[in-house]
C-alpha positions in Angstrom: -53.9 -8.3 -14.2 -51.8 -6.1 -11.8 -48.1 -6.6 -12.0 -46.0 -5.5 -9.1 -43.9 -2.4 -9.6 -40.2 -2.8 -9.1 -38.9 -1.0 -6.0 -36.5 1.1 -8.0 -39.3 2.5 -10.3 -41.8 3.1 -7.5 -42.2 6.6 -6.1 -40.8 6.8 -2.6 -43.3 7.4 0.1 -43.0 10.8 1.7 -42.8 11.1 5.5 -46.1 11.9 7.3 -44.6 15.2 8.6 -43.9 16.3 5.0 -47.5 15.5 4.0 -48.8 17.4 7.0 -46.8 20.5 5.9 -48.5 20.5 2.5 -51.9 20.8 4.2 -50.7 23.2 6.9 -52.2 26.4 5.6 -54.3 29.0 7.4 -57.5 28.3 5.4 -57.3 24.5 5.7 -56.8 24.9 9.4 -59.9 27.1 9.7 -61.9 24.7 7.6 -60.8 21.8 9.7 -61.5 23.6 13.1 -64.9 25.0 12.3 -66.4 22.4 9.9 -64.9 19.1 11.0 -63.2 18.8 14.3 -64.3 21.7 16.6 -62.4 21.5 19.9 -60.8 18.1 19.0 -58.7 20.0 16.4 -57.0 22.3 18.8 -53.8 20.1 19.1 -53.5 20.3 15.3 -53.8 24.0 15.5 -51.0 24.2 18.0 -48.8 21.9 15.9 -49.4 24.0 12.8 -46.9 26.5 11.5 -49.5 28.5 9.7 -50.3 30.7 12.8 -48.1 32.5 15.2 -48.7 32.4 19.0 -51.3 35.2 19.2 -53.3 33.7 16.4 -53.2 30.3 18.0 -54.4 31.7 21.3 -57.2 33.7 19.6 -58.3 30.7 17.5 -58.2 28.4 20.5 -60.6 30.8 22.4 -62.9 31.1 19.3 -63.0 27.3 18.7 -63.8 26.7 22.4 -66.6 29.2 22.3 -67.9 27.8 19.0 -67.8 24.3 20.5 -69.7 25.4 23.6 -72.3 27.1 21.3 -72.7 23.8 19.4 -73.2 21.8 22.6 -75.7 24.4 23.9 -77.7 24.2 20.6 -77.7 20.4 20.8 -78.9 20.6 24.4 -81.8 23.0 23.5 -82.9 20.7 20.6 -82.8 17.6 22.8 -84.8 19.3 25.6 -87.4 20.4 23.0 -87.5 16.9 21.5 -87.9 15.3 25.0 -90.8 17.7 25.8 -92.6 16.9 22.6 -92.2 13.2 23.0 -93.2 13.2 26.7 -96.3 15.3 25.8 -97.2 12.9 23.1 -96.8 9.8 25.3 -98.4 10.9 28.4 
């Protein structure tokens, strides 16, 4: 049975900004940008303190190009699939 914890013995919750600072490292930002969010993670990059302005500009350009490459690869695969399906059907 779970018993409620008294408020004076419970750990206080840390603010969200403090939790973000713990994960705000150069490697976690790269991992997030290139493996998880792509272009959607650029606002997090600009809010990060892990990079200075030239690094943020450079990474923004790289992430944009990387995202465009991903969309192009997706387009090529979809065109290939469409051609295969349309040849099989008709």
